[in-house]
MARVEXFI-744062 format. One record per residue (C-alpha): x, z, y; residue in one letter; residue number from 1; chain. Coordinates in pm, 1 decimal, always signed. Layout:
N
REC|X|Z|Y|paro|titor|nuza
REC|X|Z|Y|A|NUM|A;
...
//
This chain:
363
REC|X|Z|Y|paro|titor|nuza
REC|+5637.8|+6470.4|+584.5|M|1|A;
REC|+5568.8|+6359.2|+239.3|T|2|A;
REC|+5190.0|+6337.2|+340.7|L|3|A;
REC|+5289.9|+6095.5|+660.3|L|4|A;
REC|+5418.5|+5880.4|+398.6|L|5|A;
REC|+5182.7|+5877.2|+156.1|L|6|A;
REC|+4965.4|+5649.4|+356.9|P|7|A;
REC|+5206.8|+5402.6|+396.3|L|8|A;
REC|+5328.2|+5358.9|+39.8|A|9|A;
REC|+4978.8|+5318.4|-64.6|L|10|A;
REC|+4917.4|+5032.8|+257.9|A|11|A;
REC|+5240.0|+4889.7|+100.9|A|12|A;
REC|+5101.3|+4911.9|-265.6|C|13|A;
REC|+4782.6|+4705.3|-149.1|G|14|A;
REC|+4990.3|+4390.8|+59.6|D|15|A;
REC|+5145.6|+4399.8|-272.2|K|16|A;
REC|+4878.1|+4358.3|-545.1|Q|17|A;
REC|+4656.5|+4138.9|-266.3|E|18|A;
REC|+5009.3|+3848.0|-235.9|A|19|A;
REC|+5011.9|+3875.4|-623.0|S|20|A;
REC|+4665.1|+3804.7|-672.7|Q|21|A;
REC|+4654.0|+3467.0|-908.1|P|22|A;
REC|+4522.8|+3152.1|-710.2|A|23|A;
REC|+4137.2|+3165.6|-714.2|R|24|A;
REC|+4031.8|+2855.9|-968.2|P|25|A;
REC|+3781.1|+2596.5|-822.3|V|26|A;
REC|+3587.8|+2273.9|-884.9|K|27|A;
REC|+3691.9|+1963.9|-717.9|T|28|A;
REC|+3610.7|+1583.5|-715.0|F|29|A;
REC|+3736.7|+1297.8|-505.6|V|30|A;
REC|+3484.2|+1150.2|-204.5|V|31|A;
REC|+3427.7|+809.3|-338.4|Q|32|A;
REC|+3424.5|+516.5|-62.0|P|33|A;
REC|+3066.3|+461.4|+57.8|P|34|A;
REC|+2833.2|+137.1|+35.4|S|35|A;
REC|+2668.1|-76.1|+271.3|A|36|A;
REC|+2331.8|-52.2|+63.8|E|37|A;
REC|+2172.0|+245.2|-38.2|R|38|A;
REC|+1858.3|+288.2|-210.3|T|39|A;
REC|+1535.4|+417.7|-78.2|L|40|A;
REC|+1260.9|+542.8|-339.8|T|41|A;
REC|+896.3|+602.7|-283.7|Y|42|A;
REC|+586.3|+703.7|-427.6|S|43|A;
REC|+314.8|+453.3|-437.9|G|44|A;
REC|-40.0|+386.8|-568.8|V|45|A;
REC|-143.3|+41.3|-690.5|I|46|A;
REC|-446.0|-73.8|-514.1|A|47|A;
REC|-630.3|-415.7|-466.0|P|48|A;
REC|-550.7|-614.9|-133.3|R|49|A;
REC|-918.6|-702.0|-89.6|I|50|A;
REC|-1216.8|-431.1|-222.3|E|51|A;
REC|-1522.3|-625.0|-123.0|S|52|A;
REC|-1867.3|-472.3|-78.1|Q|53|A;
REC|-2149.1|-631.4|-252.6|L|54|A;
REC|-2488.7|-639.5|-112.3|G|55|A;
REC|-2815.6|-860.9|-96.9|F|56|A;
REC|-2895.8|-1097.9|+147.2|R|57|A;
REC|-3230.2|-1057.1|+143.6|V|58|A;
REC|-3447.7|-673.4|+93.3|A|59|A;
REC|-3629.6|-560.4|-128.8|G|60|A;
REC|-3662.6|-301.4|-439.2|K|61|A;
REC|-3374.2|-279.7|-738.8|I|62|A;
REC|-3487.3|-371.0|-1042.0|V|63|A;
REC|-3226.1|-395.6|-1262.7|E|64|A;
REC|-2853.4|-319.3|-1199.7|R|65|A;
REC|-2601.6|-502.3|-1492.2|F|66|A;
REC|-2260.1|-346.6|-1405.2|V|67|A;
REC|-2138.8|-21.9|-1413.1|N|68|A;
REC|-1804.9|+192.5|-1217.6|V|69|A;
REC|-1500.7|+45.5|-1375.2|G|70|A;
REC|-1622.0|-287.7|-1538.9|E|71|A;
REC|-1451.6|-568.6|-1517.4|Q|72|A;
REC|-1640.5|-881.8|-1353.1|V|73|A;
REC|-1644.7|-1244.8|-1408.8|K|74|A;
REC|-1707.4|-1494.1|-1121.7|A|75|A;
REC|-2080.7|-1600.4|-1172.0|G|76|A;
REC|-2186.3|-1257.3|-1355.0|Q|77|A;
REC|-2508.6|-1061.0|-1265.4|K|78|A;
REC|-2463.1|-762.0|-1089.0|I|79|A;
REC|-2800.3|-671.8|-959.6|A|80|A;
REC|-3166.2|-805.2|-950.2|R|81|A;
REC|-3463.3|-736.8|-690.7|L|82|A;
REC|-3842.5|-757.6|-768.9|D|83|A;
REC|-3884.4|-1094.7|-647.8|E|84|A;
REC|-4270.7|-1102.4|-664.0|V|85|A;
REC|-4297.3|-1121.7|-223.5|D|86|A;
REC|-4040.3|-1401.3|-269.5|L|87|A;
REC|-4209.0|-1641.1|-489.2|K|88|A;
REC|-4525.5|-1559.0|-273.1|L|89|A;
REC|-4280.7|-1655.2|+19.2|A|90|A;
REC|-4177.3|-1934.1|-136.2|E|91|A;
REC|-4530.2|-2066.5|-213.1|N|92|A;
REC|-4651.3|-2062.1|+67.6|S|93|A;
REC|-4406.2|-2277.8|+250.7|A|94|A;
REC|-4429.2|-2538.2|-59.7|R|95|A;
REC|-4786.4|-2545.7|+16.8|A|96|A;
REC|-4701.5|-2563.7|+380.7|S|97|A;
REC|-4480.7|-2918.6|+277.8|V|98|A;
REC|-4755.3|-3050.5|+116.7|Q|99|A;
REC|-4979.7|-2986.2|+474.5|S|100|A;
REC|-4725.2|-3125.9|+698.9|A|101|A;
REC|-4698.1|-3438.1|+454.1|K|102|A;
REC|-5037.2|-3532.4|+438.8|A|103|A;
REC|-5071.7|-3536.4|+809.4|R|104|A;
REC|-4726.7|-3727.8|+827.2|V|105|A;
REC|-4951.2|-3990.3|+616.7|D|106|A;
REC|-5255.4|-3969.4|+849.1|V|107|A;
REC|-5102.1|-4014.1|+1154.1|A|108|A;
REC|-4845.3|-4307.2|+1011.1|K|109|A;
REC|-5195.5|-4502.1|+918.0|D|110|A;
REC|-5305.6|-4452.1|+1251.2|A|111|A;
REC|-4997.1|-4589.9|+1423.8|F|112|A;
REC|-4963.5|-4855.2|+1173.5|D|113|A;
REC|-5346.0|-4944.8|+1266.2|R|114|A;
REC|-5221.4|-4913.5|+1675.0|A|115|A;
REC|-4915.3|-5127.6|+1625.4|A|116|A;
REC|-5118.4|-5393.6|+1485.8|Y|117|A;
REC|-5425.7|-5420.8|+1747.3|L|118|A;
REC|-5204.8|-5346.0|+2006.8|L|119|A;
REC|-5036.9|-5700.7|+2049.9|P|120|A;
REC|-5366.1|-5878.9|+2014.1|K|121|A;
REC|-5514.5|-5667.3|+2284.0|G|122|A;
REC|-5815.6|-5492.2|+2089.5|F|123|A;
REC|-5646.3|-5116.2|+2225.6|I|124|A;
REC|-5480.4|-4991.3|+2569.6|A|125|A;
REC|-5070.3|-4927.3|+2548.3|K|126|A;
REC|-5234.1|-4554.9|+2627.2|A|127|A;
REC|-5356.6|-4497.0|+2281.6|V|128|A;
REC|-5089.6|-4690.3|+2093.0|Y|129|A;
REC|-4846.3|-4415.2|+2285.3|D|130|A;
REC|-5024.7|-4114.2|+2158.2|Q|131|A;
REC|-5076.0|-4262.5|+1823.2|R|132|A;
REC|-4671.0|-4291.9|+1831.5|K|133|A;
REC|-4651.7|-3919.4|+1965.3|L|134|A;
REC|-4875.0|-3746.7|+1676.4|D|135|A;
REC|-4654.6|-3943.3|+1411.8|Y|136|A;
REC|-4364.9|-3833.5|+1558.3|D|137|A;
REC|-4547.2|-3468.3|+1587.9|A|138|A;
REC|-4647.6|-3458.4|+1188.7|A|139|A;
REC|-4294.1|-3591.2|+1108.2|T|140|A;
REC|-4088.8|-3332.4|+1287.4|A|141|A;
REC|-4336.8|-3048.5|+1151.1|A|142|A;
REC|-4317.7|-3163.7|+815.1|Y|143|A;
REC|-3940.0|-3159.4|+810.4|T|144|A;
REC|-3965.0|-2817.1|+952.5|S|145|A;
REC|-4189.3|-2702.3|+649.1|A|146|A;
REC|-3934.5|-2846.0|+427.3|K|147|A;
REC|-3651.9|-2661.0|+577.5|D|148|A;
REC|-3861.6|-2390.4|+574.3|Q|149|A;
REC|-3915.2|-2395.6|+203.2|L|150|A;
REC|-3574.0|-2446.5|+134.9|D|151|A;
REC|-3499.1|-2094.3|+345.9|Q|152|A;
REC|-3778.5|-1922.4|+104.2|A|153|A;
REC|-3625.8|-2097.2|-219.7|A|154|A;
REC|-3289.7|-1983.6|-97.2|N|155|A;
REC|-3430.3|-1644.3|-20.0|A|156|A;
REC|-3573.2|-1597.0|-398.6|T|157|A;
REC|-3258.6|-1704.4|-533.6|S|158|A;
REC|-3095.8|-1404.5|-338.3|Y|159|A;
REC|-3296.8|-1154.9|-523.0|A|160|A;
REC|-3017.3|-1234.2|-847.4|L|161|A;
REC|-2705.0|-1069.9|-676.9|L|162|A;
REC|-2331.6|-1253.0|-886.1|V|163|A;
REC|-2005.6|-1198.4|-795.7|A|164|A;
REC|-1813.4|-1474.5|-613.9|D|165|A;
REC|-1462.5|-1388.5|-779.1|K|166|A;
REC|-1313.5|-1173.0|-1024.0|D|167|A;
REC|-1331.3|-777.3|-992.4|G|168|A;
REC|-1329.2|-501.4|-1107.2|I|169|A;
REC|-1578.4|-249.6|-1044.2|V|170|A;
REC|-1491.2|+57.9|-787.3|T|171|A;
REC|-1802.1|+223.8|-657.4|A|172|A;
REC|-2181.9|+204.9|-777.8|V|173|A;
REC|-2348.6|+232.2|-436.4|R|174|A;
REC|-2721.8|+186.6|-510.8|A|175|A;
REC|-2957.0|+232.1|-816.9|E|176|A;
REC|-3280.7|+73.1|-990.3|P|177|A;
REC|-3578.3|+174.3|-791.3|G|178|A;
REC|-3421.9|+212.8|-449.0|Q|179|A;
REC|-3523.3|+7.3|-168.4|V|180|A;
REC|-3227.1|-156.1|-1.2|V|181|A;
REC|-3176.5|-355.9|+336.0|S|182|A;
REC|-3014.2|-688.4|+386.8|A|183|A;
REC|-2665.9|-671.1|+334.4|G|184|A;
REC|-2652.0|-263.9|+236.7|Q|185|A;
REC|-2379.2|-224.5|-24.6|A|186|A;
REC|-2475.1|-212.9|-374.4|V|187|A;
REC|-2103.1|-220.8|-526.2|I|188|A;
REC|-1761.5|-219.4|-427.4|S|189|A;
REC|-1562.0|-489.9|-640.6|L|190|A;
REC|-1171.8|-490.2|-587.6|A|191|A;
REC|-1055.3|-855.8|-659.4|L|192|A;
REC|-811.7|-826.7|-932.9|T|193|A;
REC|-661.6|-1183.4|-794.0|E|194|A;
REC|-407.0|-1041.5|-551.1|S|195|A;
REC|-258.2|-622.9|-638.8|V|196|A;
REC|-22.5|-438.6|-449.3|E|197|A;
REC|+95.3|-124.5|-426.9|V|198|A;
REC|-11.6|+137.5|-83.2|A|199|A;
REC|+368.6|+331.9|-23.1|A|200|A;
REC|+413.9|+600.1|+242.0|A|201|A;
REC|+707.0|+601.2|+451.8|V|202|A;
REC|+866.6|+855.3|+657.2|P|203|A;
REC|+932.3|+735.1|+1027.2|E|204|A;
REC|+1259.8|+822.2|+1011.3|N|205|A;
REC|+1305.3|+504.1|+773.5|E|206|A;
REC|+1076.9|+267.8|+878.9|I|207|A;
REC|+1277.0|+129.5|+1076.1|A|208|A;
REC|+1492.0|+30.6|+778.2|R|209|A;
REC|+1227.8|-220.9|+611.6|L|210|A;
REC|+1020.8|-504.3|+756.8|S|211|A;
REC|+798.6|-784.9|+608.4|V|212|A;
REC|+891.2|-1008.2|+357.0|G|213|A;
REC|+1191.3|-753.8|+214.9|E|214|A;
REC|+1193.2|-788.1|-176.4|P|215|A;
REC|+1100.5|-402.8|-328.5|A|216|A;
REC|+1088.9|-292.4|-734.3|R|217|A;
REC|+759.2|-147.7|-856.2|I|218|A;
REC|+775.8|+76.8|-1158.0|A|219|A;
REC|+499.1|+265.0|-1317.9|L|220|A;
REC|+525.1|+653.1|-1294.9|W|221|A;
REC|+418.2|+704.0|-1626.8|S|222|A;
REC|+605.5|+443.8|-1808.6|A|223|A;
REC|+909.7|+295.8|-1599.4|P|224|A;
REC|+1004.6|+5.5|-1821.9|E|225|A;
REC|+698.6|-171.5|-1720.2|V|226|A;
REC|+827.3|-296.8|-1348.4|S|227|A;
REC|+778.7|-555.9|-1135.8|S|228|A;
REC|+960.0|-743.5|-836.6|D|229|A;
REC|+776.4|-690.8|-515.8|G|230|A;
REC|+749.6|-856.4|-140.8|K|231|A;
REC|+631.0|-589.9|+149.1|I|232|A;
REC|+339.5|-772.2|+290.7|R|233|A;
REC|+283.0|-539.9|+590.2|E|234|A;
REC|+368.2|-211.2|+764.1|I|235|A;
REC|+146.8|-56.9|+949.0|A|236|A;
REC|+223.9|-44.9|+1353.6|S|237|A;
REC|+87.0|+329.4|+1399.6|A|238|A;
REC|+150.9|+652.2|+1208.5|A|239|A;
REC|-94.9|+822.3|+1006.7|D|240|A;
REC|-166.8|+1109.1|+1226.0|T|241|A;
REC|-144.2|+1380.6|+948.5|A|242|A;
REC|+126.3|+1339.2|+731.9|S|243|A;
REC|+337.3|+1140.2|+1008.8|R|244|A;
REC|+417.8|+873.2|+752.0|T|245|A;
REC|+356.8|+463.8|+776.5|Y|246|A;
REC|+158.7|+268.1|+537.7|A|247|A;
REC|+377.2|+29.1|+384.9|V|248|A;
REC|+128.5|-253.2|+144.6|R|249|A;
REC|+395.7|-408.6|-112.3|V|250|A;
REC|+226.5|-715.9|-304.2|A|251|A;
REC|+303.0|-734.6|-647.4|I|252|A;
REC|+453.5|-1073.7|-733.1|A|253|A;
REC|+375.2|-1075.5|-1121.7|H|254|A;
REC|+116.1|-774.1|-1172.9|P|255|A;
REC|+174.3|-681.0|-1561.2|K|256|A;
REC|-132.6|-608.0|-1827.0|P|257|A;
REC|-31.0|-238.2|-1807.4|E|258|A;
REC|-64.1|-210.0|-1408.6|M|259|A;
REC|-390.7|-82.0|-1345.1|R|260|A;
REC|-588.6|+30.0|-990.6|L|261|A;
REC|-543.5|+396.2|-890.3|G|262|A;
REC|-199.5|+438.3|-1114.7|M|263|A;
REC|+111.0|+594.8|-946.4|T|264|A;
REC|+420.5|+363.7|-934.7|T|265|A;
REC|+744.3|+419.6|-786.4|S|266|A;
REC|+868.5|+128.7|-524.6|V|267|A;
REC|+1200.8|+110.1|-438.5|T|268|A;
REC|+1414.1|-82.1|-160.0|F|269|A;
REC|+1745.6|-163.3|-96.7|R|270|A;
REC|+1840.1|-125.1|+306.0|V|271|A;
REC|+2166.7|-197.1|+490.3|K|272|A;
REC|+2402.3|+87.3|+621.8|E|273|A;
REC|+2574.9|-25.2|+1007.5|A|274|A;
REC|+2758.4|+324.6|+940.4|T|275|A;
REC|+2768.3|+389.7|+583.8|P|276|A;
REC|+2801.8|+803.0|+512.2|P|277|A;
REC|+3017.1|+915.7|+215.2|V|278|A;
REC|+2817.5|+1157.8|-29.2|V|279|A;
REC|+2900.1|+1513.5|-105.6|V|280|A;
REC|+2716.2|+1724.6|-371.3|P|281|A;
REC|+2492.4|+1992.4|-206.5|L|282|A;
REC|+2735.0|+2298.5|-321.4|T|283|A;
REC|+2998.9|+2171.6|-213.8|A|284|A;
REC|+2870.3|+2256.2|+171.9|L|285|A;
REC|+2854.6|+2655.6|+342.9|T|286|A;
REC|+2813.6|+2761.0|+668.2|E|287|A;
REC|+3086.2|+2876.8|+910.8|D|288|A;
REC|+2958.0|+2981.7|+1298.4|G|289|A;
REC|+2627.3|+2802.5|+1237.7|G|290|A;
REC|+2803.3|+2468.7|+1142.6|K|291|A;
REC|+2816.0|+2295.2|+830.0|P|292|A;
REC|+3178.2|+2277.4|+651.3|V|293|A;
REC|+3342.8|+2209.7|+351.4|V|294|A;
REC|+3664.9|+2284.4|+185.1|Y|295|A;
REC|+3948.1|+2019.5|+175.3|V|296|A;
REC|+4213.2|+2025.8|-145.3|A|297|A;
REC|+4564.9|+1980.1|-67.4|D|298|A;
REC|+4674.3|+1852.6|-457.2|K|299|A;
REC|+5044.9|+1925.3|-361.7|A|300|A;
REC|+5021.4|+2277.5|-225.1|R|301|A;
REC|+4729.8|+2344.5|-339.3|E|302|A;
REC|+4592.6|+2503.0|-112.1|T|303|A;
REC|+4257.9|+2462.0|+75.7|V|304|A;
REC|+4155.7|+2379.3|+424.6|A|305|A;
REC|+3820.9|+2425.5|+648.2|R|306|A;
REC|+3635.0|+2122.0|+819.9|R|307|A;
REC|+3339.6|+2085.8|+1015.5|E|308|A;
REC|+3130.2|+1784.3|+903.8|V|309|A;
REC|+2822.3|+1639.8|+1022.3|T|310|A;
REC|+2540.7|+1591.0|+806.9|L|311|A;
REC|+2331.8|+1247.5|+774.6|G|312|A;
REC|+2070.9|+1370.9|+590.6|G|313|A;
REC|+1961.0|+1421.6|+202.4|V|314|A;
REC|+2067.0|+1198.5|-65.0|A|315|A;
REC|+1951.2|+1226.5|-439.2|E|316|A;
REC|+2249.8|+1296.3|-536.2|D|317|A;
REC|+2353.1|+1557.1|-300.5|G|318|A;
REC|+2413.9|+1543.3|+98.5|V|319|A;
REC|+2503.2|+1216.8|+383.1|R|320|A;
REC|+2790.9|+1300.6|+591.3|I|321|A;
REC|+2859.2|+1087.0|+851.1|T|322|A;
REC|+3176.4|+1217.0|+985.2|S|323|A;
REC|+3416.3|+1454.5|+881.2|G|324|A;
REC|+3578.8|+1329.5|+557.5|L|325|A;
REC|+3717.8|+1003.3|+462.2|I|326|A;
REC|+3762.3|+808.1|+85.6|P|327|A;
REC|+4012.4|+999.8|-162.1|G|328|A;
REC|+4040.7|+1331.5|+28.9|E|329|A;
REC|+3973.8|+1616.0|-243.6|I|330|A;
REC|+3678.7|+1806.8|-153.8|V|331|A;
REC|+3563.9|+2164.6|-312.8|V|332|A;
REC|+3221.8|+2164.8|-486.1|S|333|A;
REC|+3265.0|+2532.8|-697.6|G|334|A;
REC|+3314.9|+2864.3|-576.1|G|335|A;
REC|+3350.6|+2788.5|-175.0|I|336|A;
REC|+3173.9|+3113.7|-90.9|Q|337|A;
REC|+3494.9|+3298.7|-246.8|F|338|A;
REC|+3729.8|+3072.3|+8.7|L|339|A;
REC|+3898.4|+3116.9|+341.0|R|340|A;
REC|+4124.9|+2844.9|+521.6|D|341|A;
REC|+4470.1|+2818.9|+404.5|G|342|A;
REC|+4397.2|+3001.9|+51.8|M|343|A;
REC|+4567.2|+2968.6|-273.4|E|344|A;
REC|+4385.5|+2725.2|-589.2|V|345|A;
REC|+4397.0|+2617.5|-870.4|R|346|A;
REC|+4273.8|+2274.9|-882.6|L|347|A;
REC|+4066.7|+2135.4|-1138.5|S|348|A;
REC|+4285.3|+1855.7|-1325.6|Q|349|A;
REC|+3958.7|+1691.4|-1375.4|D|350|A;
REC|+3924.8|+1436.5|-986.1|F|351|A;
REC|+3571.1|+1287.7|-1157.5|S|352|A;
REC|+3374.4|+1076.4|-883.6|P|353|A;
REC|+3083.1|+1273.5|-952.8|T|354|A;
REC|+2873.8|+1178.5|-609.0|V|355|A;
REC|+2814.8|+838.0|-601.7|A|356|A;
REC|+2933.6|+620.3|-338.2|A|357|A;
REC|+2619.0|+479.0|-190.5|H|358|A;
REC|+2331.9|+743.4|-59.1|G|359|A;
REC|+1966.8|+736.4|-257.0|S|360|A;
REC|+1640.3|+903.8|-87.5|R|361|A;
REC|+1305.1|+971.6|-309.0|T|362|A;
REC|+1004.2|+1066.4|-205.3|Y|363|A;
//
């Protein structure tokens, strides 16, 4: 009989010990009212809006190159030069043709003037007058054509010197002295410094929140104090096939001297929230039956209740909750792995709003 009562005594003792366990201390925070705006921050690269491929307008052999990669050039500065011997010969030949055509015009004009004097007196036939007028007109047209060809040859000679048409930075050299290039072949790549912008990649779940013309804030990654305002200039209409992100070009309103091409920047946008979510720390979330849950504390009773929530994505300072919580509620943010529904707890005295009302996301 004593052996039969022993298990019952042990069980009663265990229940008494469990009931007498002290309330477990937990860390908590107060859910803050959400904001109608949130911040999106992405990494970007400073790039020129226009990058030109400069080349000669005539074919030839490069004999000199005056710039190197990374150099800043001014409008009118020399870039490279071709061997202009053949171009000079063609120009001299065109000049000689002009002189020859001018001589034929003079001869034809004298003949035409004589015919115009003799025709009224009846010393020549009308057919002779018409022929001399035709010869004079043909000589004049040939002279005009020869002058145009001379102008073209002179222009071709001037094209042997490649100059920058605008201020910029040399980003690539594509031809060297001694190389024979064709007309239009790129010799250097020139990034124009008159307009600088930031190229960023935005994921597809956020691209619908942005539109052309919206303001942005640009700051250097290496020096956050160097910043400038900007504006979205262009949003790609199709996603990149590899990254599934959309290219966004942000024009920099007032580029700082420290903002050099190729530097990494952070681009910040402020977007509106149609249904603003609340944000909780990641440590406040657990899983029960495959569903995300949090533990909401009752300050008066010092108990916790399990509650299912709906997640809305990751924020910079926690996790966005779209439904399941309301501002002002106390949520357990530490020690949730030891909790169960209805359990007594000892709440922390500091109900500090550790989570911002508005969410932000950084990429």
